[in-house]
C-alpha positions, -999 to +999 in steps of 0.1 A: -296+161-280-324+178-299-337+175-334-316+205-346-284+189-333-293+156-351-300+175-383-267+193-381-247+160-375-265+139-401-250+135-436-251+108-463-222+087-451-240+079-419-265+058-438-295+072-420-329+055-425-365+056-411-372+021-398-408+026-388-436+052-386-466+051-363-495+075-362-519+078-333-554+093-330-540+122-310-523+138-340-489+124-329-465+107-352-437+085-339-407+080-362-379+055-355-347+067-372-313+050-372-279+060-384-242+052-378-223+068-350-203+100-356-178+122-340-172+159-345-141+169-365-128+200-348-104+208-377-130+207-404-160+217-382-182+189-393-194+155-382-176+124-396-183+087-396-167+068-367-144+039-376-144+006-356-145+000-327-165+032-322-188+024-351-223+013-341-259+020-350-276+048-332-314+046-327-336+077-322-373+082-317-387+114-332-420+124-316-440+148-338-469+166-320-498+185-335-494+168-368-513+187-396-501+166-425-476+139-433-462+120-462-436+097-448-427+060-448-397+038-440-369+048-464-333+059-464-325+095-456-291+111-456-304+144-443-332+159-422-343+194-416-367+210-391-377+244-403-404+271-402-394+284-436-403+260-465-428+262-494-446+232-479-457+255-450-473+281-473-506+262-471-506+268-433-490+302-426-496+326-455-524+344-473-546+321-494-566+331-525-574+326-561-555+336-593-580+348-619-578+359-655-603+381-675-586+387-709-584+366-740-551+350-750-538+332-781-515+311-760-525+274-758-536+258-725-507+235-728-481+263-730-498+281-700-496+249-680-460+244-690-451+278-677-468+272-644-453+237-642-418+252-645-425+277-617-441+250-595-412+226-599-388+253-590-405+260-557-421+227-547-404+201-568-422+168-561-433+178-526-467+186-538-485+179-571-494+209-593-529+194-596-535+204-559-538+240-569-546+245-606-581+246-620-584+227-653-613+210-670-623+196-704-651+207-727-660+184-755-626+167-751-606+200-753-585+211-723-596+244-709-571+264-689-567+302-692-583+304-727-620+306-719-622+345-718-622+346-680-621+324-650-601+308-622-566+296-629-556+283-595-563+284-558-536+283-532-511+303-510-501+337-523-463+331-526-470+302-550-497+320-570-473+350-572-449+327-589-476+314-613-486+350-620-450+359-629-446+329-651-477+339-671-471+377-671-459+380-707-488+360-722-518+364-698-531+392-675-540+378-641-550+391-607-548+376-572-580+377-551-573+371-513-595+348-493-582+338-459-551+344-439-535+312-425-517+312-392-510+276-385-480+279-362-465+248-377-430+237-389-418+212-414-397+181-406-381+171-439-364+139-449-349+129-483-383+115-495-409+125-470-421+152-446-442+159-415-460+192-409-464+196-371-463+220-342-433+207-324-409+178-322-391+159-294-361+136-299-352+106-277-322+084-282-323+047-274-288+040-263-273+007-277-267-022-253-241-037-276-220-024-304-225-037-339-203-035-369-208-011-397-217-040-420-245-051-397-258-015-397-265-019-434-291-046-429-321-042-452-352-027-438 
């Protein structure tokens, strides 16, 4: 079994969870992941929870190599995805640059930030904070953002700044200035509440020596 096959089979009723995470100094992350056993339902073309006596806890070790970034800890996860197409990867595989403005606007900094926040949440939700990209400061206690005549609004990957630019298009004229082209060759391993950005992943299953009941599989972790 590989990581894609596990991702296809996993769903909420299997009660998946990350039991431990270990990071080494060789950019390798080891994730211990457990879930209940499943079988493939030929009629409905999906995996389904196994009833006793076939119900037992399955234990997998996920090896992540060439780790560029991670934000992950022990937690439940009803789904996982391994993909090369996700907004989290924009910092590693797209054009980067800055979004600048050079015209005056009557729109308040708070409204400008609100428009950008809505665009940011649509794309990145809580995966990354907006503060990672935007350029704000205070002058004599007043928030300055997009209302100082000219300046830098945000730094970041072009797809994200394109969304910011579109959100502001009716109230502020902006332009994107490219800086560097990123070619990271990485993928994203996504859990319900965490992620790993890495080059590749290997999956190993530790086969159970004894079967346990479904109730035992819900032990706190």
